[in-house]
C-alpha positions as a Markdown table, in Angstrom:
| # | Residue | x | y | z |
|---|---|---|---|---|
| 1 | Met | 58.4 | -184.1 | 48.5 |
| 2 | Lys | 62.2 | -184.3 | 49.1 |
| 3 | Gly | 62.8 | -184.0 | 45.3 |
| 4 | Leu | 60.8 | -180.8 | 45.1 |
| 5 | Lys | 62.8 | -179.2 | 47.9 |
| 6 | Lys | 66.0 | -180.2 | 46.3 |
| 7 | Lys | 64.9 | -178.9 | 42.9 |
| 8 | Arg | 63.8 | -175.6 | 44.5 |
| 9 | Arg | 67.1 | -175.2 | 46.3 |
| 10 | Ile | 69.1 | -175.7 | 43.1 |
| 11 | Gln | 66.9 | -173.1 | 41.3 |
| 12 | Val | 67.5 | -170.5 | 44.1 |
| 13 | Ile | 71.3 | -171.1 | 43.9 |
| 14 | Ala | 71.3 | -170.9 | 40.1 |
| 15 | Leu | 69.3 | -167.7 | 40.3 |
| 16 | Ala | 71.7 | -166.2 | 42.9 |
| 17 | Phe | 74.7 | -167.0 | 40.6 |
| 18 | Val | 73.0 | -165.4 | 37.6 |
| 19 | Ala | 72.2 | -162.3 | 39.7 |
| 20 | Leu | 75.8 | -162.1 | 40.9 |
| 21 | Ala | 77.1 | -162.4 | 37.4 |
| 22 | Val | 74.8 | -159.7 | 36.1 |
| 23 | Ser | 75.6 | -157.3 | 38.9 |
| 24 | Ala | 79.4 | -157.9 | 38.4 |
| 25 | Gly | 78.9 | -157.1 | 34.7 |
| 26 | Leu | 77.0 | -153.9 | 35.4 |
| 27 | Ile | 79.6 | -152.7 | 37.9 |
| 28 | Gly | 82.4 | -153.4 | 35.4 |
| 29 | Phe | 80.5 | -151.5 | 32.7 |
| 30 | Ala | 80.0 | -148.6 | 35.0 |
| 31 | Phe | 83.7 | -148.4 | 35.9 |
| 32 | Lys | 84.8 | -148.6 | 32.3 |
| 33 | Asp | 84.9 | -144.9 | 31.8 |
| 34 | Gly | 86.1 | -144.1 | 35.3 |
| 35 | Ile | 89.3 | -146.2 | 35.2 |
| 36 | Asn | 92.3 | -144.3 | 33.6 |
| 37 | Tyr | 95.5 | -146.3 | 33.2 |
| 38 | Tyr | 98.8 | -144.6 | 34.1 |
| 39 | Arg | 101.5 | -144.5 | 31.5 |
| 40 | Ser | 105.0 | -143.0 | 31.4 |
| 41 | Pro | 106.3 | -141.1 | 28.4 |
| 42 | Ser | 108.5 | -144.1 | 27.5 |
| 43 | Gln | 105.5 | -146.5 | 27.5 |
| 44 | Val | 103.5 | -144.1 | 25.3 |
| 45 | Met | 106.3 | -143.9 | 22.8 |
| 46 | Glu | 106.9 | -147.7 | 22.8 |
| 47 | Glu | 103.2 | -148.6 | 22.4 |
| 48 | Pro | 101.1 | -145.6 | 21.4 |
| 49 | Pro | 97.5 | -146.0 | 22.7 |
| 50 | Thr | 94.5 | -145.7 | 20.4 |
| 51 | Pro | 93.1 | -142.2 | 19.9 |
| 52 | Asn | 89.9 | -142.9 | 21.8 |
| 53 | Glu | 91.6 | -144.3 | 24.9 |
| 54 | Thr | 91.7 | -142.0 | 27.9 |
| 55 | Phe | 94.7 | -142.5 | 30.2 |
| 56 | Arg | 97.0 | -140.6 | 32.6 |
| 57 | Ile | 100.6 | -139.6 | 31.8 |
| 58 | Gly | 103.1 | -138.3 | 34.2 |
| 59 | Gly | 106.7 | -137.1 | 34.5 |
| 60 | Leu | 108.6 | -133.9 | 34.5 |
| 61 | Val | 107.7 | -130.8 | 32.4 |
| 62 | Glu | 110.7 | -130.7 | 30.1 |
| 63 | Asp | 112.9 | -127.7 | 30.4 |
| 64 | Gly | 112.4 | -125.1 | 27.6 |
| 65 | Thr | 109.3 | -126.6 | 26.1 |
| 66 | Leu | 106.5 | -124.6 | 27.9 |
| 67 | Val | 104.8 | -122.4 | 25.3 |
| 68 | Arg | 101.8 | -120.4 | 26.2 |
| 69 | Gly | 99.7 | -119.9 | 23.0 |
| 70 | Gln | 97.0 | -117.5 | 22.2 |
| 71 | Gly | 94.1 | -117.7 | 24.6 |
| 72 | Glu | 94.3 | -120.5 | 27.1 |
| 73 | Thr | 96.2 | -123.0 | 25.0 |
| 74 | Val | 99.5 | -124.2 | 26.4 |
| 75 | Thr | 101.9 | -126.7 | 24.9 |
| 76 | Phe | 104.9 | -128.4 | 26.6 |
| 77 | Ala | 106.6 | -131.8 | 26.7 |
| 78 | Val | 106.5 | -134.3 | 29.5 |
| 79 | Thr | 109.5 | -136.5 | 30.0 |
| 80 | Asp | 110.7 | -139.4 | 32.2 |
| 81 | Gly | 114.3 | -138.8 | 31.3 |
| 82 | Val | 114.2 | -141.4 | 28.5 |
| 83 | Ala | 111.4 | -140.2 | 26.2 |
| 84 | Ser | 109.3 | -137.1 | 25.7 |
| 85 | Val | 105.7 | -136.7 | 24.7 |
| 86 | Pro | 104.3 | -133.4 | 23.5 |
| 87 | Val | 101.3 | -132.2 | 25.4 |
| 88 | Ala | 98.6 | -129.7 | 24.4 |
| 89 | Tyr | 96.2 | -128.3 | 27.0 |
| 90 | Thr | 93.5 | -125.7 | 26.8 |
| 91 | Gly | 92.5 | -124.3 | 30.1 |
| 92 | Val | 94.0 | -122.7 | 33.2 |
| 93 | Leu | 97.1 | -124.4 | 34.5 |
| 94 | Pro | 97.6 | -125.0 | 38.3 |
| 95 | Asp | 99.5 | -122.1 | 40.0 |
| 96 | Leu | 102.5 | -124.3 | 40.8 |
| 97 | Phe | 102.8 | -125.6 | 37.3 |
| 98 | Glu | 106.3 | -124.9 | 35.8 |
| 99 | Glu | 109.2 | -126.4 | 33.9 |
| 100 | Asn | 111.3 | -129.1 | 35.4 |
| 101 | Gln | 108.5 | -130.0 | 37.9 |
| 102 | Gly | 106.3 | -133.1 | 38.3 |
| 103 | Met | 102.9 | -133.3 | 36.7 |
| 104 | Val | 100.2 | -135.8 | 35.9 |
| 105 | Gly | 97.7 | -135.3 | 33.0 |
| 106 | Thr | 94.6 | -137.0 | 31.9 |
| 107 | Gly | 93.6 | -137.1 | 28.3 |
| 108 | Lys | 94.1 | -138.9 | 24.9 |
| 109 | Tyr | 97.0 | -139.4 | 22.6 |
| 110 | Val | 96.1 | -138.2 | 19.1 |
| 111 | Asp | 98.4 | -137.8 | 16.1 |
| 112 | Gly | 101.6 | -137.8 | 18.3 |
| 113 | Thr | 100.4 | -135.3 | 20.8 |
| 114 | Phe | 98.8 | -135.9 | 24.2 |
| 115 | Leu | 95.6 | -133.8 | 24.3 |
| 116 | Ala | 95.1 | -133.2 | 28.0 |
| 117 | Ser | 91.7 | -132.6 | 29.5 |
| 118 | Glu | 93.1 | -132.2 | 33.1 |
| 119 | Ile | 96.5 | -131.2 | 34.4 |
| 120 | Leu | 97.6 | -131.8 | 38.0 |
| 121 | Ala | 100.8 | -130.4 | 39.4 |
| 122 | Lys | 102.7 | -130.7 | 42.7 |
| 123 | His | 101.1 | -128.8 | 45.5 |
| 124 | Asp | 104.1 | -127.8 | 47.6 |
| 125 | Glu | 107.9 | -127.7 | 47.3 |
| 126 | Ser | 108.6 | -131.3 | 48.2 |
| 127 | Tyr | 105.5 | -133.2 | 46.9 |
| 128 | Met | 105.5 | -135.2 | 43.6 |
| 129 | Pro | 102.9 | -137.7 | 42.6 |
| 130 | Lys | 103.8 | -141.3 | 43.5 |
| 131 | Glu | 103.4 | -142.6 | 39.9 |
| 132 | Val | 105.8 | -139.9 | 38.7 |
| 133 | Ile | 108.4 | -140.7 | 41.3 |
| 134 | Asp | 108.2 | -144.4 | 40.5 |
| 135 | Thr | 108.6 | -143.7 | 36.7 |
| 136 | Leu | 111.5 | -141.4 | 37.3 |
| 137 | Lys | 113.2 | -143.9 | 39.7 |
| 138 | Glu | 112.9 | -146.6 | 37.0 |
| 139 | Thr | 114.7 | -144.4 | 34.5 |
| 140 | Gly | 117.3 | -143.3 | 37.0 |
| 141 | Val | 116.4 | -139.6 | 36.8 |
| 142 | Tyr | 114.9 | -139.2 | 40.3 |
| 143 | Val | 117.1 | -138.7 | 43.3 |
| 144 | Glu | 115.6 | -138.7 | 46.8 |
| 145 | Pro | 115.7 | -135.2 | 48.3 |
| 146 | Glu | 117.8 | -134.7 | 51.4 |
| 147 | Ser | 115.9 | -134.0 | 54.6 |
């Protein structure tokens, strides 16, 4: 009788571990498309991602590169002070989007151009996304604003 209880307990524990492993795998699979890694323009130029990888890029909109095309297509370059990456975006840009301001874009890097599916810009005069500030601090471009 004791052997049967011990065997049953081991089976329940083994089944619990299998269920835990399966659920962890399903959660990881579900998050696969929802996780977008952040890269600076320097990182993109050093190690270009594959064309099917979705990621976020951030920096400053390079001065003199903003070109509004026909329709809703807009091209510009995003820089971290060291490297620049050309960006193409089809859609309506945020109201506060302009040259020499911080931005974060989500999309794919295809044939040397970042094809953005979403563009986020600062939302007031003093805000800049944390990732962009960290990237610009690393390259020595960002200076803390005086209060």
